[in-house]
N, C-alpha and C positions, 0 to 999 in steps of 0.2 A: 503496499499500500504506500509506504515512503516514496519507493522509484516514482510510482502512477502519480504521486501528487510532488513531486516533480517533475516528474514529465508537464504535468498540468501549468505549473506554476510557468517554466519556458515558453510554452505554448501562449499564456496569458500576454507575457513579457513579451514573443516576437509579433503579436498580435497588435497591442498598444502602439509598438513602436512603427508597424505597419499604415495602424489610424492614424498617429501622428507624422508622418511624412510623405505618404498619399494622397495627392489632391485627384485621383482620379475613382470615379466609383466604380469602375469594374473591377480594378485593380483591389479597392475596400476589400468586397464581395468574396473576391477569389480568395485572396489574403486567410479573411475567415473560414472558407470550407480548407484551406490546404491545413490551419490549424484545427479545424476540429476532427482531422484524421488523426491527430496525434493525439488530443484531449482524452478521444474513446477509446480505449483499445477494442481489436475485431474490427474496425469499420476501412474498409478499403477505397473506397471512394466516399464524396459528398458532393451536397447540392444545395444550393438555395433554391426555394418557391417563395416565386411573386405575385401579391395578387391586387389587379385597382381596377377598376372602372371597365379595363378592355378582357377581364378575365387572368387563367394562373400566365404563369410563363418562370422558364429558370433563369435565374439572372444571375448566380455564373451555379459552373461544377468543375471538379475538379479531376475528370474523365467522362468522357463523351456517353460512352453509357449508360453514364448513371446522368443525362440529360434526354438520351433516347428512354428511360426506363421513366419520370417523367413524364414526357409528353404523353406518353402512355394514358396516364392518370386523367390527363388531362384531354385527353378525347374523350373516353371512357364518362369523365365527369365526377369521376371520383377514386380515391386510396389512400392509402393513408397519408399522405403527405396535405391532398385535401383535406381527411377529414381532423388530423390535426392543426390545421391554417384554422378550421371551422369551429371548433370546438375548444380548443382551445388543451388540449390534452396530449402529453409525448404517447407515439403511435410504435409500440415495440414489438415486433413479430417477427416466427419463425418463416419464411413460403410453403413448407409445408401444412403449416393450420391458416392458410388465407387463405386457400382456397375458394372456397364457398363464400366467404365475405367478396374475393375483390380475383377472381376470377382472371380474368384481360390481364390486368398489373400481374400477376402472378406468372402466368406467360411468358408476357415480355420479359419481366426481368430475370428468368429462368434460363430466356433464351442466352443473356448475355451472362451467365451466371453466378444473378444475385444467389445467395443461399438467406441472408437475414436482411432487416431492416428495422431502422430506427428513423424516427423523424420527429423535433419537437417543435411546437407553434414558434415563430416569432411575430416579435410586435413592435417596431421603430416608432412609428408615430404614423401620419394619413397619407405618407410614399411609399411605402413600405411595411408590409406584412405577408407574414406567410409561415413559414417551415425552414428552418435546418431538414437537410435529410442524409442519413448514411447507409451506407449500402456494403456489406460485409460478404464476402466468398460464400464461405465455412456457413455451415446450416444452425447454428449457438443461436440465432434465432436473440442475440445481446442477453446482458445479465439486468436485474433491477438497479444495481450499482452503475453500468452505465449511461440506462436512463436519467437519473441523479445529474452524471456529471455532466451528460447531452444536454439538461437543462439547467444545470450554473454555467454553463458557455453562454449559452441562449441568451440569458440575463444579460449577465457580461458585454456581451456584442452586441445587443439592443442598445444599450446604454451607450456604450462604445460607438457605437453610428449612431443614435438619435445627438449623443454632446458634439459630433464633427461637425453634423449636418448643422447645428443651434450656433457652433464655432463660424462658419465658413456664413451662415447665415447674418448674423454680428458683424464679421467682418465684410463683407460686402455692402451692409447698412453703412458704414464707418468709411467705407471708399466713395460709395455716394455721395453720403453728405459731405464728406470731402469737397468732393470734384465739383456739389454744388455751391457752395461757399467759396468755391477758387473763380467758381462762375462771376457770382453775384461779386466779387469786389474788381476782378477785368469790369466788369460791365460798368459799375461804380464808377468808376478810373477813367469809361471813355466818356461815362455824362458828364462828368468833371469838367474834361478836360474841355467839353463842347459847350459848360455852362460858361464856363470861363470867356472861351473863344468867342461865341454868339452873342454874349449877353441873352441867354434864353434858360428857363426855366428846368428843374427838372422833367417833368412833363414831359416837354417842348423836346427835348435833350435825347427821354427813350424811344422819343416820335419818330425825331431821323433813325436812330442806331437801331427800330424795325423794323424802317418802311426801306431803309437799306439792304438788311435783312432779306426783307420782300424781295427785291425789284433782281440781288443777284442767287437767289434762293441758297441764303446761307443762315447756318448754326447762329443765332443772336452772339452767343460768347464768342461763334469765330470772327465775328465779324468787331466785337469790342475786340479782340487780342491782335486784331490785324492793323485795326484805328488808334493803339495807346501805341502798336510798335512805328507805324506811322509819324502820329504825333509827335517821340519821340527822336524824331530828326530834324529834317524840314518840317514847321509845322502842317499841320493835313485835315481839311474835315470832310466830315460825310455831307 
């Protein structure tokens, strides 16, 4: 058990590093799949099922065979990954015991050598909900402790992805605010130059800038930037 906990700790550390350094969504989800195999013994492949208004899809996977098995469930409209996502319960099974419940899924999975399956619900936010799916080639059916490990891992993954997305949203908001403030500053500077040069008021200055923007089909901020640049050398007016 100590060795297993060390492996889990190493997987979590690697996943944290990936979430901190990777900006690409697909790369992050692929890292989630790769580390899930390290966390749960007996797992040979992994995938992530994502569900939105367009239905379920496989967002990431470690092996194309996992993708094929996922798609068989999507076509049938049922299967352990969809059941886990819909009910919020972990699905653990040996394919030998699942034929009656999901015959189509079992046939497809066996074609790719899958003998055991484990799926835990994944809830990140309104943009990502679904399940993390593990596939074992042996007919061990996974153990109860494997279910608990995957549930723990999935909880941490959900928190990590949620935190990462919120950080990105906050960063984008800050960048947009900074850009807006810079735009306002240069527009105010251009207005000030026009007001001083032509002895006009604030509203007349902005009207001139807007008129030039419309005439040249140029964004107002760029009109202001160009005007300030030109005015800093020889005197110029819009």
